[in-house]
MMTF fields as JSON, N, C-alpha, C and O atoms, coordinates in Angstrom:
{
  "mmtfVersion": "1.0.0",
  "mmtfProducer": "UNKNOWN",
  "numBonds": 403,
  "numAtoms": 404,
  "numGroups": 101,
  "numChains": 1,
  "numModels": 1,
  "chainsPerModel": [1],
  "groupsPerChain": [101],
  "chainIdList": ["A"],
  "bondAtomList": [4, 2, 8, 6, 12, 10, 16, 14, 20, 18, 24, 22, 28, 26, 32, 30, 36, 34, 40, 38, 44, 42, 48, 46, 52, 50, 56, 54, 60, 58, 64, 62, 68, 66, 72, 70, 76, 74, 80, 78, 84, 82, 88, 86, 92, 90, 96, 94, 100, 98, 104, 102, 108, 106, 112, 110, 116, 114, 120, 118, 124, 122, 128, 126, 132, 130, 136, 134, 140, 138, 144, 142, 148, 146, 152, 150, 156, 154, 160, 158, 164, 162, 168, 166, 172, 170, 176, 174, 180, 178, 184, 182, 188, 186, 192, 190, 196, 194, 200, 198, 204, 202, 208, 206, 212, 210, 216, 214, 220, 218, 224, 222, 228, 226, 232, 230, 236, 234, 240, 238, 244, 242, 248, 246, 252, 250, 256, 254, 260, 258, 264, 262, 268, 266, 272, 270, 276, 274, 280, 278, 284, 282, 288, 286, 292, 290, 296, 294, 300, 298, 304, 302, 308, 306, 312, 310, 316, 314, 320, 318, 324, 322, 328, 326, 332, 330, 336, 334, 340, 338, 344, 342, 348, 346, 352, 350, 356, 354, 360, 358, 364, 362, 368, 366, 372, 370, 376, 374, 380, 378, 384, 382, 388, 386, 392, 390, 396, 394, 400, 398],
  "bondOrderList": [1, 1, 1, 1, 1, 1, 1, 1, 1, 1, 1, 1, 1, 1, 1, 1, 1, 1, 1, 1, 1, 1, 1, 1, 1, 1, 1, 1, 1, 1, 1, 1, 1, 1, 1, 1, 1, 1, 1, 1, 1, 1, 1, 1, 1, 1, 1, 1, 1, 1, 1, 1, 1, 1, 1, 1, 1, 1, 1, 1, 1, 1, 1, 1, 1, 1, 1, 1, 1, 1, 1, 1, 1, 1, 1, 1, 1, 1, 1, 1, 1, 1, 1, 1, 1, 1, 1, 1, 1, 1, 1, 1, 1, 1, 1, 1, 1, 1, 1, 1],
  "groupList": [{"groupName": "MET", "atomNameList": ["N", "CA", "C", "O"], "elementList": ["N", "C", "C", "O"], "formalChargeList": [0, 0, 0, 0], "bondAtomList": [1, 0, 2, 1, 3, 2], "bondOrderList": [1, 1, 2], "singleLetterCode": "M", "chemCompType": "L-PEPTIDE LINKING"}, {"groupName": "LEU", "atomNameList": ["N", "CA", "C", "O"], "elementList": ["N", "C", "C", "O"], "formalChargeList": [0, 0, 0, 0], "bondAtomList": [1, 0, 2, 1, 3, 2], "bondOrderList": [1, 1, 2], "singleLetterCode": "L", "chemCompType": "L-PEPTIDE LINKING"}, {"groupName": "ALA", "atomNameList": ["N", "CA", "C", "O"], "elementList": ["N", "C", "C", "O"], "formalChargeList": [0, 0, 0, 0], "bondAtomList": [1, 0, 2, 1, 3, 2], "bondOrderList": [1, 1, 2], "singleLetterCode": "A", "chemCompType": "L-PEPTIDE LINKING"}, {"groupName": "GLY", "atomNameList": ["N", "CA", "C", "O"], "elementList": ["N", "C", "C", "O"], "formalChargeList": [0, 0, 0, 0], "bondAtomList": [1, 0, 2, 1, 3, 2], "bondOrderList": [1, 1, 2], "singleLetterCode": "G", "chemCompType": "PEPTIDE LINKING"}, {"groupName": "SER", "atomNameList": ["N", "CA", "C", "O"], "elementList": ["N", "C", "C", "O"], "formalChargeList": [0, 0, 0, 0], "bondAtomList": [1, 0, 2, 1, 3, 2], "bondOrderList": [1, 1, 2], "singleLetterCode": "S", "chemCompType": "L-PEPTIDE LINKING"}, {"groupName": "ILE", "atomNameList": ["N", "CA", "C", "O"], "elementList": ["N", "C", "C", "O"], "formalChargeList": [0, 0, 0, 0], "bondAtomList": [1, 0, 2, 1, 3, 2], "bondOrderList": [1, 1, 2], "singleLetterCode": "I", "chemCompType": "L-PEPTIDE LINKING"}, {"groupName": "THR", "atomNameList": ["N", "CA", "C", "O"], "elementList": ["N", "C", "C", "O"], "formalChargeList": [0, 0, 0, 0], "bondAtomList": [1, 0, 2, 1, 3, 2], "bondOrderList": [1, 1, 2], "singleLetterCode": "T", "chemCompType": "L-PEPTIDE LINKING"}, {"groupName": "LYS", "atomNameList": ["N", "CA", "C", "O"], "elementList": ["N", "C", "C", "O"], "formalChargeList": [0, 0, 0, 0], "bondAtomList": [1, 0, 2, 1, 3, 2], "bondOrderList": [1, 1, 2], "singleLetterCode": "K", "chemCompType": "L-PEPTIDE LINKING"}, {"groupName": "PRO", "atomNameList": ["N", "CA", "C", "O"], "elementList": ["N", "C", "C", "O"], "formalChargeList": [0, 0, 0, 0], "bondAtomList": [1, 0, 2, 1, 3, 2], "bondOrderList": [1, 1, 2], "singleLetterCode": "P", "chemCompType": "L-PEPTIDE LINKING"}, {"groupName": "VAL", "atomNameList": ["N", "CA", "C", "O"], "elementList": ["N", "C", "C", "O"], "formalChargeList": [0, 0, 0, 0], "bondAtomList": [1, 0, 2, 1, 3, 2], "bondOrderList": [1, 1, 2], "singleLetterCode": "V", "chemCompType": "L-PEPTIDE LINKING"}, {"groupName": "PHE", "atomNameList": ["N", "CA", "C", "O"], "elementList": ["N", "C", "C", "O"], "formalChargeList": [0, 0, 0, 0], "bondAtomList": [1, 0, 2, 1, 3, 2], "bondOrderList": [1, 1, 2], "singleLetterCode": "F", "chemCompType": "L-PEPTIDE LINKING"}, {"groupName": "GLU", "atomNameList": ["N", "CA", "C", "O"], "elementList": ["N", "C", "C", "O"], "formalChargeList": [0, 0, 0, 0], "bondAtomList": [1, 0, 2, 1, 3, 2], "bondOrderList": [1, 1, 2], "singleLetterCode": "E", "chemCompType": "L-PEPTIDE LINKING"}, {"groupName": "ARG", "atomNameList": ["N", "CA", "C", "O"], "elementList": ["N", "C", "C", "O"], "formalChargeList": [0, 0, 0, 0], "bondAtomList": [1, 0, 2, 1, 3, 2], "bondOrderList": [1, 1, 2], "singleLetterCode": "R", "chemCompType": "L-PEPTIDE LINKING"}, {"groupName": "HIS", "atomNameList": ["N", "CA", "C", "O"], "elementList": ["N", "C", "C", "O"], "formalChargeList": [0, 0, 0, 0], "bondAtomList": [1, 0, 2, 1, 3, 2], "bondOrderList": [1, 1, 2], "singleLetterCode": "H", "chemCompType": "L-PEPTIDE LINKING"}, {"groupName": "ASP", "atomNameList": ["N", "CA", "C", "O"], "elementList": ["N", "C", "C", "O"], "formalChargeList": [0, 0, 0, 0], "bondAtomList": [1, 0, 2, 1, 3, 2], "bondOrderList": [1, 1, 2], "singleLetterCode": "D", "chemCompType": "L-PEPTIDE LINKING"}, {"groupName": "TRP", "atomNameList": ["N", "CA", "C", "O"], "elementList": ["N", "C", "C", "O"], "formalChargeList": [0, 0, 0, 0], "bondAtomList": [1, 0, 2, 1, 3, 2], "bondOrderList": [1, 1, 2], "singleLetterCode": "W", "chemCompType": "L-PEPTIDE LINKING"}, {"groupName": "TYR", "atomNameList": ["N", "CA", "C", "O"], "elementList": ["N", "C", "C", "O"], "formalChargeList": [0, 0, 0, 0], "bondAtomList": [1, 0, 2, 1, 3, 2], "bondOrderList": [1, 1, 2], "singleLetterCode": "Y", "chemCompType": "L-PEPTIDE LINKING"}, {"groupName": "ASN", "atomNameList": ["N", "CA", "C", "O"], "elementList": ["N", "C", "C", "O"], "formalChargeList": [0, 0, 0, 0], "bondAtomList": [1, 0, 2, 1, 3, 2], "bondOrderList": [1, 1, 2], "singleLetterCode": "N", "chemCompType": "L-PEPTIDE LINKING"}, {"groupName": "GLN", "atomNameList": ["N", "CA", "C", "O"], "elementList": ["N", "C", "C", "O"], "formalChargeList": [0, 0, 0, 0], "bondAtomList": [1, 0, 2, 1, 3, 2], "bondOrderList": [1, 1, 2], "singleLetterCode": "Q", "chemCompType": "L-PEPTIDE LINKING"}, {"groupName": "CYS", "atomNameList": ["N", "CA", "C", "O"], "elementList": ["N", "C", "C", "O"], "formalChargeList": [0, 0, 0, 0], "bondAtomList": [1, 0, 2, 1, 3, 2], "bondOrderList": [1, 1, 2], "singleLetterCode": "C", "chemCompType": "L-PEPTIDE LINKING"}],
  "groupTypeList": [0, 1, 1, 2, 3, 3, 3, 1, 4, 0, 3, 1, 2, 5, 1, 6, 7, 3, 8, 1, 3, 9, 5, 1, 8, 3, 1, 6, 1, 9, 5, 10, 0, 2, 0, 11, 12, 12, 1, 12, 11, 1, 10, 13, 10, 14, 9, 5, 2, 6, 10, 2, 3, 2, 1, 9, 5, 3, 3, 1, 15, 16, 1, 2, 2, 10, 11, 9, 3, 3, 17, 11, 10, 10, 6, 10, 18, 5, 9, 13, 3, 1, 10, 12, 12, 10, 1, 3, 4, 2, 2, 3, 17, 2, 3, 11, 19, 18, 17, 8, 10],
  "groupIdList": [1, 2, 3, 4, 5, 6, 7, 8, 9, 10, 11, 12, 13, 14, 15, 16, 17, 18, 19, 20, 21, 22, 23, 24, 25, 26, 27, 28, 29, 30, 31, 32, 33, 34, 35, 36, 37, 38, 39, 40, 41, 42, 43, 44, 45, 46, 47, 48, 49, 50, 51, 52, 53, 54, 55, 56, 57, 58, 59, 60, 61, 62, 63, 64, 65, 66, 67, 68, 69, 70, 71, 72, 73, 74, 75, 76, 77, 78, 79, 80, 81, 82, 83, 84, 85, 86, 87, 88, 89, 90, 91, 92, 93, 94, 95, 96, 97, 98, 99, 100, 101],
  "secStructList": [7, 2, 2, 2, 2, 2, 2, 2, 2, 2, 2, 2, 2, 2, 2, 2, 2, 6, 6, 2, 2, 2, 2, 2, 2, 2, 2, 2, 2, 2, 2, 2, 2, 2, 2, 6, 6, 7, 4, 4, 4, 4, 4, 1, 2, 2, 2, 2, 2, 2, 2, 2, 2, 2, 2, 2, 2, 2, 2, 2, 2, 2, 2, 2, 2, 2, 2, 2, 2, 2, 2, 2, 2, 0, 0, 0, 0, 0, 0, 0, 0, 0, 0, 0, 2, 2, 2, 4, 4, 4, 4, 6, 7, 6, 6, 7, 7, 1, 1, 7, 7],
  "xCoordList": [30.278, 30.058, 28.858, 27.899, 28.965, 28.018, 26.558, 25.569, 26.447, 25.337, 24.612, 23.384, 25.376, 25.091, 24.557, 23.646, 24.878, 24.5, 23.029, 22.111, 22.856, 21.786, 20.814, 19.646, 20.995, 19.951, 19.713, 18.529, 20.407, 20.136, 19.225, 18.229, 19.715, 18.82, 17.383, 16.471, 17.132, 15.978, 15.132, 13.904, 15.967, 15.024, 14.586, 13.488, 15.368, 14.835, 13.68, 12.777, 13.934, 12.893, 11.488, 10.415, 11.595, 10.439, 9.713, 8.485, 10.616, 9.998, 9.233, 8.333, 9.815, 9.073, 8.078, 7.198, 8.219, 7.349, 6.692, 6.149, 6.81, 6.069, 6.795, 7.934, 6.043, 6.721, 7.329, 8.315, 6.774, 7.486, 9.076, 9.887, 9.382, 10.858, 11.7, 12.919, 11.031, 11.762, 11.39, 12.226, 10.227, 9.535, 10.396, 11.039, 10.336, 10.802, 12.243, 12.533, 13.031, 14.557, 14.587, 15.455, 13.743, 13.868, 13.311, 13.967, 12.258, 11.795, 12.833, 13.113, 13.396, 14.397, 15.692, 16.424, 15.934, 17.074, 16.745, 17.541, 15.435, 15.09, 15.119, 15.617, 14.52, 14.486, 15.74, 16.003, 16.772, 18.154, 18.902, 19.567, 18.685, 19.372, 18.735, 19.306, 17.407, 16.928, 17.457, 17.904, 17.391, 17.699, 19.411, 19.841, 20.02, 21.671, 21.662, 22.734, 20.8, 20.713, 21.546, 22.391, 21.176, 22.14, 21.267, 21.622, 19.896, 18.891, 19.455, 18.928, 20.426, 20.935, 21.601, 21.443, 22.237, 22.821, 21.859, 22.349, 20.469, 19.768, 19.685, 19.43, 19.877, 20.012, 21.302, 21.547, 22.294, 23.469, 23.207, 22.351, 23.957, 23.674, 23.667, 22.735, 24.606, 24.553, 23.72, 23.448, 22.932, 21.841, 20.765, 20.054, 20.536, 19.207, 19.567, 18.601, 20.838, 21.028, 20.63, 20.124, 20.843, 20.671, 19.097, 18.671, 18.234, 16.832, 16.388, 15.372, 16.914, 16.521, 16.711, 15.874, 17.871, 18.254, 17.267, 16.692, 16.917, 16.145, 14.576, 13.851, 14.153, 12.936, 12.899, 11.89, 14.212, 14.03, 14.032, 13.397, 14.766, 14.753, 13.134, 12.501, 12.495, 11.071, 10.278, 9.435, 10.59, 9.686, 9.597, 8.585, 10.945, 11.076, 10.336, 9.72, 10.31, 9.605, 8.192, 7.532, 7.672, 6.156, 5.814, 4.872, 6.588, 6.217, 6.261, 5.41, 7.188, 7.12, 6.08, 5.537, 5.58, 4.581, 3.311, 2.339, 3.212, 1.95, 1.774, 0.67, 2.931, 2.955, 2.424, 1.779, 2.946, 2.539, 1.187, 0.432, 0.809, -0.541, -1.575, -2.716, -1.293, -2.288, -3.037, -2.551, -4.301, -5.316, -5.547, -5.746, -5.487, -5.389, -4.474, -4.724, -3.189, -1.928, -2.278, -2.256, -2.596, -2.799, -3.862, -3.713, -5.009, -6.061, -5.627, -5.848, -5.171, -4.635, -3.408, -3.431, -2.342, -1.111, -1.232, -1.009, -1.593, -1.691, -2.864, -2.763, -4.09, -5.214, -5.503, -5.711, -5.507, -5.754, -4.545, -4.559, -3.331, -2.163, -1.63, -1.126, -1.694, -0.927, -2.069, -1.985, -3.078, -3.838, -4.758, -4.82, -5.56, -6.679, -6.114, -6.69, -4.906, -4.605, -3.814, -3.859, -2.999, -2.524, -3.588, -3.475, -4.783, -5.908, -6.632, -7.143, -6.732, -7.608, -8.893, -9.582, -9.264, -10.858, -11.172, -12.363, -10.11, -10.812, -11.072, -11.585, -10.797, -11.2, -12.25, -12.601, -12.814, -13.897, -13.501, -14.256, -12.356, -11.668, -11.713, -10.711, -12.483, -12.332, -12.245, -12.87, -11.45, -11.177, -10.475, -10.381, -9.985, -9.61, -8.246, -8.078, -7.368, -6.049, -6.453, -7.142, -6.038, -6.206, -5.183, -5.329, -4.021, -3.073, -2.877, -1.831, -3.693, -3.495, -2.247, -1.871, -1.807, -0.627, -0.849, 0.022],
  "yCoordList": [3.443, 1.848, 1.502, 0.833, 1.994, 1.71, 2.331, 1.611, 3.396, 3.839, 3.231, 3.23, 2.762, 2.038, 0.841, 0.43, 0.072, -1.349, -1.02, -1.831, 0.309, 0.536, 1.026, 0.839, 1.642, 1.971, 0.472, 0.203, -0.278, -1.828, -2.573, -3.247, -2.348, -3.221, -2.581, -3.333, -1.223, -0.754, -0.833, -0.764, -0.984, -1.308, -2.651, -2.935, -3.567, -5.053, -5.227, -6.062, -4.188, -4.196, -3.766, -4.299, -2.963, -2.318, -3.385, -3.475, -4.299, -5.454, -6.615, -7.313, -6.662, -7.604, -7.003, -7.728, -5.689, -5.3, -3.946, -3.156, -3.822, -2.435, -1.229, -1.272, -0.138, 1.172, 1.154, 1.869, 0.207, 0.302, 0.102, 0.564, -0.539, -0.95, 0.348, 0.311, 1.529, 2.531, 3.514, 4.243, 3.464, 4.291, 4.058, 4.965, 2.95, 2.682, 3.261, 3.972, 2.848, 3.18, 4.771, 5.425, 5.361, 6.788, 7.513, 8.455, 7.157, 7.409, 7.374, 8.332, 6.258, 5.901, 6.82, 7.07, 7.265, 8.035, 9.547, 10.161, 10.083, 11.265, 11.489, 12.505, 10.424, 10.578, 10.687, 11.578, 9.823, 9.708, 11.02, 11.491, 11.589, 12.886, 14.303, 15.382, 13.924, 15.081, 15.079, 16.106, 13.857, 13.646, 14.192, 14.793, 13.874, 14.364, 15.708, 16.018, 16.434, 17.845, 17.928, 18.78, 17.004, 16.947, 16.679, 16.005, 17.439, 17.269, 17.932, 17.59, 18.782, 19.279, 18.097, 17.952, 17.373, 16.193, 15.132, 14.309, 15.23, 14.375, 15.001, 14.259, 16.214, 16.838, 16.782, 17.639, 16.033, 15.99, 14.911, 14.03, 15.076, 14.312, 12.616, 11.837, 12.385, 10.797, 10.276, 9.132, 10.877, 10.397, 10.445, 9.448, 11.573, 11.615, 10.58, 9.964, 10.269, 9.449, 7.974, 7.126, 7.753, 6.347, 5.952, 4.936, 7.156, 6.823, 7.015, 6.399, 7.631, 7.736, 6.494, 6.159, 5.814, 4.515, 3.616, 2.983, 3.441, 2.432, 2.751, 1.777, 3.971, 4.183, 3.773, 3.273, 3.97, 3.378, 1.946, 1.383, 1.254, -0.304, -0.491, -0.935, -0.17, -0.53, -0.1, -0.812, 1.11, 1.828, 0.941, 0.691, 0.588, -0.137, -1.449, -1.819, -2.118, -3.26, -3.298, -4.159, -2.113, -1.816, -1.65, -2.249, -0.809, -0.351, -1.651, -1.796, -2.457, -3.62, -4.468, -4.929, -4.851, -5.529, -4.958, -5.696, -3.557, -3.097, -3.251, -3.454, -3.137, -3.26, -4.803, -5.14, -5.541, -7.214, -7.484, -8.22, -6.896, -7.32, -6.356, -6.655, -5.105, -4.086, -3.81, -3.895, -3.447, -3.1, -4.286, -3.966, -5.57, -6.738, -6.599, -6.796, -6.215, -6.086, -4.959, -5.045, -3.913, -2.66, -2.845, -2.425, -3.568, -3.642, -4.831, -4.627, -5.784, -6.8, -6.376, -6.498, -5.878, -5.617, -4.212, -4.119, -3.125, -1.876, -1.675, -1.413, -1.819, -1.447, -2.584, -2.165, -3.769, -4.659, -4.884, -4.629, -5.383, -5.667, -4.729, -5.084, -3.535, -2.554, -1.748, -1.801, -1.042, -0.165, -0.741, -0.343, -1.726, -2.158, -3.069, -3.178, -3.661, -4.403, -3.573, -3.793, -2.469, -1.339, -0.795, -0.569, -0.436, 0.184, -0.685, -0.268, -1.947, -2.844, -2.413, -2.06, -2.445, -2.243, -1.0, -0.71, 0.121, 1.384, 1.49, 2.536, 0.502, 0.473, -0.632, -1.089, -1.129, -1.984, -3.425, -4.217, -3.739, -5.032, -5.799, -6.499, -5.855, -6.439, -8.123, -8.667, -8.676, -10.142, -10.696, -11.901, -9.727, -10.092, -11.017, -11.886, -10.75, -11.221, -12.739, -12.842, -13.674, -15.019, -15.36, -16.298, -14.367, -14.797, -13.555, -12.933, -13.141, -11.7, -11.696, -12.765, -10.822, -10.542, -11.163, -11.048],
  "zCoordList": [1.237, 1.059, 2.053, 1.669, 3.351, 4.446, 4.009, 4.144, 3.591, 3.29, 1.942, 1.86, 0.984, -0.272, 0.157, -0.561, 1.22, 1.742, 2.397, 2.28, 3.142, 3.807, 2.817, 3.16, 1.605, 0.541, -0.031, -0.229, -0.249, -0.907, 0.258, -0.006, 1.536, 2.434, 2.635, 2.98, 2.437, 2.509, 1.248, 1.189, 0.284, -1.004, -0.986, -1.465, -0.453, -0.528, 0.647, 0.621, 1.742, 2.751, 1.957, 2.239, 1.157, 0.433, -0.237, -0.232, -0.893, -1.552, -0.835, -1.302, 0.447, 1.333, 2.432, 2.896, 2.842, 3.617, 3.191, 3.964, 2.003, 1.436, 1.963, 2.429, 1.852, 2.343, 3.479, 3.657, 4.592, 5.989, 5.807, 6.609, 4.816, 4.755, 4.575, 4.741, 4.227, 4.184, 5.384, 5.916, 5.703, 6.608, 7.974, 8.503, 8.391, 9.682, 9.993, 10.955, 9.059, 9.321, 9.06, 9.637, 8.281, 8.051, 9.381, 9.824, 9.963, 11.36, 12.352, 13.073, 12.377, 13.343, 13.12, 14.078, 11.973, 11.679, 12.237, 12.947, 11.814, 12.097, 13.573, 14.059, 14.366, 15.971, 16.367, 17.174, 15.896, 16.305, 16.265, 17.187, 14.971, 14.68, 15.397, 15.559, 15.751, 16.438, 17.891, 18.402, 18.562, 19.607, 19.82, 20.805, 18.865, 18.945, 18.226, 17.705, 18.122, 17.606, 16.205, 15.933, 15.499, 14.176, 12.856, 11.889, 13.048, 11.904, 10.432, 9.373, 10.466, 9.236, 8.513, 7.301, 9.139, 8.477, 7.659, 6.887, 7.9, 7.177, 5.695, 4.746, 5.536, 3.87, 3.462, 2.612, 3.778, 2.962, 1.895, 1.987, 0.993, -0.568, -0.069, -0.27, 0.435, 0.732, 1.322, 0.958, 2.505, 3.2, 2.211, 2.091, 1.42, 0.574, -0.522, -0.974, -1.051, -2.204, -1.576, -2.311, -0.406, 0.186, 0.0, -0.548, 0.676, 0.8, -0.882, -1.204, -1.708, -2.963, -3.841, -4.679, -3.608, -4.036, -3.712, -4.597, -2.173, -1.662, -2.413, -2.616, -2.76, -3.399, -4.608, -5.106, -5.337, -6.877, -6.972, -7.864, -6.033, -6.051, -5.876, -6.834, -4.716, -4.53, -5.693, -6.238, -6.05, -7.072, -8.573, -9.228, -8.843, -10.119, -9.992, -10.991, -9.036, -8.849, -8.917, -9.499, -8.159, -8.381, -9.724, -10.243, -10.349, -11.632, -12.633, -13.511, -12.449, -13.266, -13.129, -14.132, -11.619, -11.419, -11.741, -11.899, -11.869, -12.26, -13.883, -14.389, -14.61, -15.986, -16.476, -17.469, -15.413, -15.768, -15.259, -15.895, -14.073, -13.468, -13.618, -13.267, -14.152, -14.098, -13.043, -11.916, -13.239, -12.219, -10.965, -9.793, -11.408, -10.563, -9.674, -8.485, -10.136, -9.174, -8.155, -6.927, -8.902, -7.836, -6.686, -5.538, -7.184, -6.257, -5.321, -4.128, -5.578, -4.542, -3.686, -2.461, -4.351, -3.523, -2.796, -1.589, -3.573, -2.959, -2.078, -0.88, -2.78, -1.929, -0.701, 0.437, -0.93, -0.015, 0.697, 1.902, 0.093, 0.805, 1.683, 2.749, 1.327, 1.804, 2.849, 4.076, 2.144, 2.879, 3.757, 4.92, 3.293, 3.966, 5.264, 6.347, 4.901, 6.082, 7.175, 8.385, 6.474, 7.757, 8.254, 9.459, 7.7, 8.441, 9.271, 10.31, 8.884, 9.93, 10.012, 9.055, 11.325, 11.278, 11.228, 11.342, 11.032, 10.566, 9.303, 8.905, 8.449, 6.925, 6.922, 5.834, 8.125, 7.866, 7.648, 7.084, 8.084, 7.895, 9.217, 9.366, 10.091, 11.304, 10.922, 10.011, 11.721, 11.641, 10.419, 10.187, 9.652, 8.425, 8.4, 7.544, 9.356, 9.917, 10.534, 11.549, 9.94, 10.437, 11.607, 12.39, 11.609, 12.733, 13.524, 13.342, 14.324, 14.928, 16.001, 16.483, 16.251, 17.069, 18.517, 19.379]
}
């Protein structure tokens, strides 16, 4: 039940923060398991199912949004909203963020 809640939470995090909603928890888990010398446990069915469930939740939303919004959605949400904002000045977007950290 706990892993199902984690998968649901990561799936919802994908909807609000994009791929970071699953990448950050995944990296945290990998680092923790490596430090505990328990990396084999990452390949247990329940752990894989948890992350797969999260990706399905996020993926279904992105697929539905692409069906409705088409290339405009892809350009705005994926190219601009995820990649260009993430890469920042490396992608030539200096000063794009109006509220910097």
